[in-house]
C-alpha positions in Angstrom: 132.8 -117.0 137.2 132.9 -114.3 134.5 132.0 -110.7 135.4 128.8 -110.9 133.4 127.7 -114.1 135.1 128.5 -112.5 138.5 126.5 -109.4 137.6 123.5 -111.5 136.6 123.7 -113.5 139.9 124.3 -110.5 142.1 122.1 -107.8 140.5 119.3 -109.3 138.5 118.6 -112.8 139.8 117.6 -111.6 143.3 114.9 -109.4 141.7 113.6 -112.2 139.6 115.1 -110.8 136.4 117.3 -112.4 133.7 120.2 -110.6 132.1 120.0 -110.8 128.3 123.2 -109.0 127.4 125.9 -106.9 128.9 128.8 -104.8 127.5 131.7 -103.4 129.4 132.2 -99.7 128.5 134.2 -96.5 129.1 133.1 -93.0 128.3 134.4 -91.4 125.1 134.1 -88.0 126.8 134.7 -87.7 130.5 132.2 -85.8 132.6 133.5 -82.8 134.5 133.2 -84.2 138.0 135.7 -82.8 140.6 135.7 -86.0 142.6 133.8 -89.2 143.2 132.2 -90.2 146.5 134.4 -93.3 146.5 137.5 -91.1 146.3 138.7 -92.2 142.8 138.4 -90.5 139.5 137.2 -93.2 137.0 138.8 -96.1 138.8 135.9 -98.5 138.3 134.4 -100.7 135.7 131.1 -99.9 134.0 128.7 -102.3 132.4 125.6 -101.5 130.4 123.1 -104.4 131.0 119.9 -105.4 129.3 117.5 -107.4 131.4 113.9 -108.7 131.4 111.6 -109.8 134.3 110.7 -113.4 134.6 107.1 -112.6 135.5 104.6 -111.7 132.9 103.9 -109.1 131.6 107.6 -108.8 130.9 109.4 -105.6 131.6 112.8 -104.8 130.0 115.3 -102.5 131.5 118.7 -101.1 130.5 120.9 -100.7 133.6 124.2 -99.1 134.3 126.2 -101.2 136.7 129.5 -100.3 138.3 132.2 -102.3 140.1 134.7 -100.2 142.2 138.3 -101.1 142.9 138.9 -103.6 145.8 135.3 -104.7 145.8 133.7 -107.9 144.4 130.2 -106.4 144.6 128.3 -104.6 141.9 126.2 -101.4 142.3 123.3 -100.1 140.1 123.8 -96.5 139.1 121.1 -95.7 136.6 118.2 -97.6 135.1 115.8 -97.0 132.2 112.9 -98.9 130.8 113.2 -99.9 127.1 110.4 -97.5 126.3 112.6 -94.6 127.5 115.3 -95.5 124.9 115.0 -93.1 122.0 118.1 -93.8 119.8 121.0 -96.2 119.4 123.8 -94.8 117.4 126.4 -97.4 116.0 128.7 -94.5 115.0 129.9 -96.3 111.8 127.6 -98.1 109.4 130.5 -99.4 107.2 132.8 -101.3 109.6 133.0 -102.8 113.0 133.9 -100.3 115.7 133.7 -100.3 119.5 131.9 -96.9 119.8 128.2 -96.4 120.3 125.8 -93.9 121.8 122.6 -94.4 123.8 120.0 -91.6 124.0 117.2 -91.8 126.5 114.4 -89.4 127.5 116.6 -87.7 130.1 120.1 -88.9 129.3 122.7 -89.2 126.6 125.9 -91.2 126.9 128.8 -91.8 124.4 130.5 -95.1 125.0 133.5 -97.2 123.9 133.0 -101.0 124.4 135.9 -103.3 125.3 135.9 -104.6 121.7 134.0 -104.1 118.4 132.6 -107.6 118.7 131.3 -107.1 122.2 129.5 -103.9 121.1 128.1 -105.6 118.0 126.7 -108.5 120.0 125.1 -106.1 122.5 123.4 -104.0 119.7 122.1 -107.1 117.9 120.5 -108.4 121.1 119.2 -104.9 122.0 117.6 -104.5 118.6 116.0 -107.9 118.7 114.7 -107.2 122.2 113.3 -103.8 121.2 111.4 -105.3 118.3 109.9 -107.9 120.7 109.1 -105.9 123.8 108.8 -102.2 123.0 105.2 -101.3 123.7 105.4 -97.7 122.4 107.3 -96.3 119.5 110.5 -98.3 118.9 113.9 -96.6 119.3 115.8 -95.5 116.3 118.9 -97.4 115.3 121.2 -95.2 113.2 124.7 -95.7 111.8 124.5 -99.4 112.5 125.7 -102.1 110.1 122.9 -104.0 108.4 124.2 -107.3 109.8 123.3 -106.0 113.3 119.7 -105.3 112.4 118.8 -107.8 109.7 119.0 -111.4 108.7 122.7 -111.8 109.3 122.5 -111.2 113.1 123.6 -114.0 115.4 120.0 -114.4 116.5 118.7 -114.9 113.0 121.6 -117.1 112.1 120.9 -119.4 115.0 117.2 -119.5 114.0 118.2 -120.2 110.4 120.5 -123.0 111.5 117.7 -124.6 113.5 115.2 -124.3 110.6 117.8 -125.7 108.2 118.4 -128.7 110.5 114.7 -129.3 110.8 114.3 -129.1 107.0 117.2 -131.5 106.5 115.8 -134.0 109.0 112.4 -133.8 107.5 113.8 -134.4 104.0 115.8 -137.3 105.3 112.7 -138.8 106.9 110.8 -138.3 103.7 113.5 -140.0 101.6 113.7 -142.8 104.1 109.9 -143.2 103.9 110.1 -143.3 100.1 112.8 -145.9 100.2 110.8 -148.0 102.7 107.7 -147.7 100.5 109.6 -148.8 97.5 111.1 -151.7 99.4 107.6 -152.7 100.6 106.3 -152.6 97.0 109.2 -154.8 95.9 108.6 -157.2 98.7 104.9 -157.4 97.8 105.8 -158.0 94.2 108.3 -160.7 95.1 105.6 -162.3 97.4 103.0 -162.3 94.6 105.6 -163.8 92.2 106.4 -166.5 94.7 102.8 -167.3 95.3 102.1 -167.5 91.5 105.2 -169.7 91.1 104.0 -172.0 93.9 100.5 -172.3 92.3 102.0 -173.0 88.9 104.4 -175.6 90.3 101.6 -177.3 92.1 99.5 -177.5 89.0 102.4 -178.9 87.0 103.0 -181.5 89.7 99.4 -182.5 89.8 99.3 -182.8 85.9 102.4 -185.0 85.8 101.0 -187.1 88.7 97.9 -187.8 86.7 
């Protein structure tokens, strides 16, 4: 089982939530903490997770989850509602990069994702989720590539693919219907011609018989 699947199962499923996205991160600037309660200085994995409740009305949360060395369990460390998110900074609007910042009402963190692709996927899903679920003013997305916020996102691409498939299927059905209609017309014409030929042949047979 992947770490993200394990997080969803251990942290969110028991609370009747569904994890929408997660990105493994490290801080770009270390906090000045003399020691950690666990005894290690930074020897843990951190994930930023986006989740939504299964029950309506839906509530979306952004949760910081950590896994410490020698443990297979995960621990929640901080959690914010999506309405507490004020800004998402992609750090570079011109190219893929793993850095991004999250600003909340009472917190600001500078992160580096495991890869640029992982960060891009997380921001795409986060942006889409904010557009759908934010009940107050939506957070600001700055220094993000247009593909992360617009029609080229993986979410829109998937929707476009489905729409295209439906359109192609509809067109194929229409063309098939037209072909069947033409075939039916030709069959009707051939039937009429056959009937007329039969009548004419019968008349000629009766004439010669007389």
